[in-house]
C-alpha positions in Angstrom: -0.8 10.6 34.6 -0.7 7.2 32.9 -3.8 7.9 30.9 -2.2 11.1 29.4 0.9 9.1 28.6 -1.1 6.3 26.9 -3.0 8.8 24.7 0.2 10.6 23.9 1.6 7.3 22.8 -1.5 6.1 20.9 -1.9 9.2 18.7 1.5 8.9 16.9 1.2 5.1 16.7 -2.3 5.5 15.1 -0.9 8.1 12.7 1.9 5.8 11.8 -0.4 2.8 11.1 -2.7 5.0 9.0 0.2 6.4 7.0 1.6 2.9 6.5 -1.8 1.7 5.2 -2.1 4.6 2.8 1.5 4.0 1.6 0.8 0.3 1.1 -2.4 1.0 -0.8 -0.7 3.6 -3.0 2.2 1.2 -3.8 -0.2 -1.7 -4.5 -2.3 0.5 -6.8 0.9 1.7 -8.6 2.3 -1.8 -9.0 -1.0 -3.1 -10.3 -1.3 -0.2 -12.8 2.4 -0.8 -13.8 1.8 -4.5 -14.4 -1.2 -3.8 -16.6 0.7 -1.1 -18.5 3.6 -3.4 -19.0 1.4 -6.2 -20.2 -0.3 -3.9 -22.7 3.0 -2.4 -24.0 4.8 -5.8 -24.4 1.8 -7.9 -25.4 0.4 -10.7 -23.2 3.5 -12.9 -23.4 3.0 -14.2 -19.9 -0.2 -16.1 -21.0 -3.7 -15.3 -20.1 -3.6 -17.8 -17.2 -0.5 -16.1 -15.7 -0.6 -13.8 -12.7 
């Protein structure tokens, strides 16, 4: 009985972790693209050495 409960608990937990990783990846990609787009539109005022 405990094995069934563990599996039933692991599946939603695993799905949550996967969805969080995907969300994090998408946000990071969007933020990186946004920064590049902003830098191109507004010129490189931050300096080439800036982040």
